[in-house]
TORSE-99972 format. One record per residue (C-alpha): y, x, z; residue in one letter; residue number from 1. Coordinates in nm, 3 decimals. Layout:
<sites>
north: Y east: X up: Z res: A n: NUM;
...
</sites>
This chain:
<sites>
north: 14.230 east: 24.797 up: 32.568 res: M n: 1;
north: 14.161 east: 24.626 up: 32.850 res: G n: 2;
north: 13.790 east: 24.819 up: 32.880 res: Q n: 3;
north: 13.988 east: 25.110 up: 32.830 res: D n: 4;
north: 14.140 east: 25.100 up: 33.095 res: R n: 5;
north: 13.855 east: 24.993 up: 33.335 res: R n: 6;
north: 13.672 east: 25.299 up: 33.226 res: S n: 7;
north: 13.958 east: 25.507 up: 33.343 res: Q n: 8;
north: 13.958 east: 25.381 up: 33.636 res: W n: 9;
north: 13.585 east: 25.371 up: 33.668 res: T n: 10;
north: 13.587 east: 25.752 up: 33.661 res: V n: 11;
north: 13.835 east: 25.797 up: 33.869 res: K n: 12;
north: 13.729 east: 25.622 up: 34.166 res: R n: 13;
north: 13.391 east: 25.724 up: 34.128 res: Q n: 14;
north: 13.444 east: 26.081 up: 34.021 res: G n: 15;
north: 13.324 east: 26.311 up: 33.777 res: I n: 16;
north: 12.954 east: 26.280 up: 33.655 res: G n: 17;
north: 13.045 east: 25.889 up: 33.722 res: A n: 18;
north: 12.866 east: 25.652 up: 33.389 res: P n: 19;
north: 13.145 east: 25.575 up: 33.162 res: R n: 20;
north: 13.041 east: 25.186 up: 33.071 res: D n: 21;
north: 13.157 east: 25.069 up: 33.475 res: G n: 22;
north: 12.818 east: 25.123 up: 33.670 res: R n: 23;
north: 12.838 east: 25.308 up: 33.981 res: R n: 24;
north: 12.635 east: 25.615 up: 34.049 res: A n: 25;
north: 12.335 east: 25.538 up: 34.187 res: G n: 26;
north: 12.283 east: 25.662 up: 34.575 res: K n: 27;
north: 11.978 east: 25.894 up: 34.426 res: G n: 28;
north: 12.230 east: 26.111 up: 34.203 res: R n: 29;
north: 12.421 east: 26.177 up: 34.427 res: C n: 30;
north: 12.138 east: 26.246 up: 34.737 res: H n: 31;
north: 11.975 east: 26.517 up: 34.471 res: V n: 32;
north: 12.286 east: 26.665 up: 34.395 res: K n: 33;
north: 12.350 east: 26.789 up: 34.765 res: R n: 34;
north: 11.992 east: 26.862 up: 34.798 res: R n: 35;
north: 12.010 east: 27.068 up: 34.481 res: T n: 36;
north: 12.305 east: 27.237 up: 34.595 res: I n: 37;
north: 12.162 east: 27.290 up: 35.004 res: G n: 38;
north: 11.840 east: 27.417 up: 34.862 res: L n: 39;
north: 12.010 east: 27.693 up: 34.591 res: M n: 40;
north: 12.265 east: 27.790 up: 34.919 res: S n: 41;
north: 11.994 east: 27.853 up: 35.176 res: L n: 42;
north: 11.751 east: 28.023 up: 34.882 res: G n: 43;
north: 12.055 east: 28.229 up: 34.787 res: A n: 44;
north: 12.106 east: 28.366 up: 35.218 res: S n: 45;
north: 11.724 east: 28.411 up: 35.211 res: V n: 46;
north: 11.788 east: 28.670 up: 34.960 res: L n: 47;
north: 12.129 east: 28.810 up: 35.075 res: L n: 48;
north: 11.930 east: 28.850 up: 35.391 res: T n: 49;
north: 11.632 east: 29.025 up: 35.236 res: V n: 50;
north: 11.875 east: 29.224 up: 35.050 res: A n: 51;
north: 12.046 east: 29.359 up: 35.343 res: L n: 52;
north: 11.765 east: 29.458 up: 35.540 res: Q n: 53;
north: 11.542 east: 29.661 up: 35.245 res: A n: 54;
north: 11.902 east: 29.911 up: 35.261 res: S n: 55;
north: 11.899 east: 30.098 up: 35.547 res: D n: 56;
north: 12.219 east: 30.355 up: 35.624 res: M n: 57;
north: 12.050 east: 30.535 up: 35.866 res: V n: 58;
north: 11.925 east: 30.917 up: 35.719 res: G n: 59;
north: 11.704 east: 31.075 up: 36.005 res: V n: 60;
north: 11.454 east: 30.839 up: 36.259 res: Y n: 61;
north: 11.381 east: 31.023 up: 36.571 res: A n: 62;
north: 11.157 east: 31.033 up: 36.843 res: V n: 63;
north: 11.289 east: 31.326 up: 37.068 res: A n: 64;
north: 11.100 east: 31.485 up: 37.320 res: D n: 65;
north: 11.352 east: 31.677 up: 37.470 res: K n: 66;
north: 11.722 east: 31.845 up: 37.315 res: V n: 67;
north: 11.870 east: 32.166 up: 37.404 res: V n: 68;
north: 12.232 east: 32.167 up: 37.416 res: L n: 69;
north: 12.385 east: 32.508 up: 37.334 res: E n: 70;
north: 12.536 east: 32.689 up: 37.544 res: P n: 71;
north: 12.542 east: 32.476 up: 37.779 res: S n: 72;
north: 12.516 east: 32.084 up: 37.856 res: D n: 73;
north: 12.922 east: 32.059 up: 37.951 res: T n: 74;
north: 13.076 east: 32.256 up: 37.634 res: A n: 75;
north: 12.814 east: 32.188 up: 37.367 res: P n: 76;
north: 12.832 east: 32.354 up: 37.023 res: E n: 77;
north: 12.500 east: 32.339 up: 36.879 res: R n: 78;
north: 12.205 east: 32.109 up: 36.979 res: I n: 79;
north: 11.802 east: 32.121 up: 36.949 res: Q n: 80;
north: 11.634 east: 31.791 up: 36.907 res: I n: 81;
north: 11.297 east: 31.810 up: 36.920 res: W n: 82;
north: 11.035 east: 31.576 up: 36.857 res: G n: 83;
north: 10.918 east: 31.361 up: 36.521 res: A n: 84;
north: 11.154 east: 31.310 up: 36.236 res: F n: 85;
north: 11.146 east: 31.069 up: 35.929 res: A n: 86;
north: 11.393 east: 31.178 up: 35.671 res: L n: 87;
north: 11.553 east: 30.938 up: 35.460 res: A n: 88;
north: 11.436 east: 30.910 up: 35.058 res: D n: 89;
north: 11.773 east: 30.950 up: 34.896 res: A n: 90;
north: 11.636 east: 30.821 up: 34.597 res: K n: 91;
north: 11.494 east: 30.496 up: 34.732 res: D n: 92;
north: 11.755 east: 30.295 up: 34.938 res: G n: 93;
north: 11.500 east: 30.136 up: 35.202 res: S n: 94;
north: 11.184 east: 30.428 up: 35.243 res: T n: 95;
north: 11.138 east: 30.731 up: 35.465 res: Y n: 96;
north: 10.940 east: 31.041 up: 35.448 res: G n: 97;
north: 10.627 east: 31.066 up: 35.616 res: P n: 98;
north: 10.676 east: 31.208 up: 36.005 res: A n: 99;
north: 10.715 east: 31.575 up: 36.053 res: Q n: 100;
north: 10.705 east: 31.742 up: 36.401 res: R n: 101;
north: 10.961 east: 32.026 up: 36.513 res: G n: 102;
north: 11.326 east: 31.993 up: 36.589 res: Y n: 103;
north: 11.671 east: 31.988 up: 36.409 res: M n: 104;
north: 11.935 east: 32.216 up: 36.468 res: Y n: 105;
north: 12.272 east: 32.151 up: 36.437 res: Y n: 106;
north: 12.607 east: 32.245 up: 36.471 res: T n: 107;
north: 12.952 east: 31.980 up: 36.478 res: C n: 108;
north: 13.173 east: 31.985 up: 36.187 res: P n: 109;
north: 13.501 east: 32.161 up: 36.272 res: P n: 110;
north: 13.765 east: 31.912 up: 36.433 res: G n: 111;
north: 13.443 east: 31.647 up: 36.537 res: K n: 112;
north: 13.359 east: 31.805 up: 36.843 res: E n: 113;
north: 13.439 east: 31.487 up: 37.053 res: S n: 114;
north: 13.187 east: 31.271 up: 36.845 res: I n: 115;
north: 12.934 east: 31.508 up: 36.847 res: C n: 116;
north: 12.968 east: 31.541 up: 37.217 res: R n: 117;
north: 12.913 east: 31.130 up: 37.269 res: K n: 118;
north: 12.659 east: 31.128 up: 36.981 res: E n: 119;
north: 12.406 east: 31.444 up: 37.166 res: W n: 120;
north: 12.460 east: 31.312 up: 37.489 res: A n: 121;
north: 12.320 east: 30.964 up: 37.353 res: D n: 122;
north: 12.045 east: 31.151 up: 37.209 res: L n: 123;
north: 11.976 east: 31.398 up: 37.558 res: K n: 124;
north: 11.959 east: 31.026 up: 37.713 res: S n: 125;
north: 11.651 east: 30.929 up: 37.548 res: V n: 126;
north: 11.499 east: 31.257 up: 37.479 res: A n: 127;
north: 11.166 east: 31.180 up: 37.627 res: G n: 128;
north: 11.135 east: 30.874 up: 37.640 res: K n: 129;
north: 10.948 east: 30.728 up: 37.325 res: G n: 130;
north: 11.262 east: 30.531 up: 37.242 res: T n: 131;
north: 11.353 east: 30.548 up: 36.863 res: G n: 132;
north: 11.655 east: 30.620 up: 36.765 res: V n: 133;
north: 11.843 east: 30.651 up: 36.413 res: G n: 134;
north: 12.158 east: 30.902 up: 36.298 res: F n: 135;
north: 12.324 east: 30.988 up: 35.998 res: G n: 136;
north: 12.388 east: 30.867 up: 35.660 res: K n: 137;
north: 12.126 east: 30.823 up: 35.395 res: R n: 138;
north: 12.271 east: 30.955 up: 35.091 res: W n: 139;
north: 12.470 east: 31.250 up: 35.299 res: D n: 140;
north: 12.241 east: 31.603 up: 35.363 res: A n: 141;
north: 12.091 east: 31.556 up: 35.707 res: A n: 142;
north: 11.959 east: 31.864 up: 35.779 res: G n: 143;
north: 11.616 east: 31.995 up: 35.790 res: R n: 144;
north: 11.329 east: 31.964 up: 35.983 res: V n: 145;
north: 11.222 east: 32.335 up: 36.164 res: R n: 146;
north: 10.843 east: 32.439 up: 36.282 res: K n: 147;
north: 10.833 east: 32.484 up: 36.646 res: A n: 148;
north: 10.761 east: 32.866 up: 36.598 res: D n: 149;
north: 11.040 east: 32.897 up: 36.353 res: E n: 150;
north: 11.371 east: 33.094 up: 36.528 res: K n: 151;
north: 11.691 east: 32.893 up: 36.553 res: A n: 152;
north: 11.887 east: 33.045 up: 36.366 res: S n: 153;
north: 12.190 east: 32.887 up: 36.068 res: A n: 154;
north: 12.242 east: 32.555 up: 36.209 res: P n: 155;
north: 12.276 east: 32.253 up: 36.017 res: D n: 156;
north: 12.602 east: 32.061 up: 35.970 res: N n: 157;
north: 12.524 east: 31.729 up: 36.182 res: Y n: 158;
north: 12.587 east: 31.411 up: 36.028 res: P n: 159;
north: 12.822 east: 31.210 up: 36.127 res: I n: 160;
north: 12.845 east: 30.844 up: 36.021 res: Q n: 161;
north: 12.779 east: 30.530 up: 36.273 res: M n: 162;
north: 12.652 east: 30.656 up: 36.602 res: G n: 163;
north: 12.327 east: 30.680 up: 36.727 res: V n: 164;
north: 12.148 east: 30.308 up: 36.660 res: V n: 165;
north: 11.846 east: 30.273 up: 36.876 res: R n: 166;
north: 11.560 east: 30.135 up: 36.768 res: V n: 167;
north: 11.300 east: 29.945 up: 37.043 res: E n: 168;
north: 11.212 east: 29.649 up: 36.825 res: T n: 169;
north: 11.235 east: 29.451 up: 36.552 res: A n: 170;
north: 11.551 east: 29.297 up: 36.615 res: A n: 171;
north: 11.712 east: 29.592 up: 36.620 res: D n: 172;
north: 11.648 east: 29.725 up: 36.259 res: R n: 173;
north: 11.389 east: 29.544 up: 36.064 res: G n: 174;
north: 11.010 east: 29.551 up: 36.070 res: A n: 175;
north: 10.972 east: 29.860 up: 35.825 res: A n: 176;
north: 11.177 east: 30.045 up: 36.064 res: T n: 177;
north: 10.986 east: 29.973 up: 36.347 res: L n: 178;
north: 10.673 east: 30.113 up: 36.167 res: Q n: 179;
north: 10.910 east: 30.366 up: 36.086 res: V n: 180;
north: 10.900 east: 30.474 up: 36.445 res: I n: 181;
north: 10.552 east: 30.374 up: 36.533 res: D n: 182;
north: 10.425 east: 30.657 up: 36.270 res: R n: 183;
north: 10.667 east: 30.876 up: 36.468 res: L n: 184;
north: 10.524 east: 30.828 up: 36.809 res: R n: 185;
north: 10.201 east: 30.874 up: 36.713 res: Q n: 186;
north: 10.290 east: 31.176 up: 36.504 res: A n: 187;
north: 10.343 east: 31.288 up: 36.864 res: L n: 188;
north: 10.073 east: 31.213 up: 37.035 res: K n: 189;
north: 9.841 east: 31.370 up: 36.814 res: A n: 190;
north: 9.959 east: 31.711 up: 36.919 res: R n: 191;
</sites>
């Protein structure tokens, strides 16, 4: 009976996983468990970070040469964004189509005029500077890239999502996104 009490006391004192024969758990056992748990946590964090960077929510990446606001800069209803564009592949969470030169033509969805004006001002501020930007949402309609000689008619609805995102370094949106922006810059140089 005395032995049974000692075993129960040893388990309570040493914690779960301690030997029941009265021996203390060695220093190595506890250290190995902590190290294993720490490495597993670090591995999970790295995998989560890679997964988050692999799924990009942006619908359109662009390098804008010029921006034309219609009918005027002070009260725009439509926008022409001229430059190079890469549209999101809606079937894959991390790829973009090839660089396309031309322009995108948008009108503002009803009731969203204030948001459009702010985002369009952001786009106009980077036009001609070689700055990469992203806008829209991957799984929503982003509009189409029109050829330079196509007449501006029947504008697409401007895709409002998370604002205009600047991409100047890999730290902004990741190395893969910076590669997309570099392809757009190259397309503009290849006139």
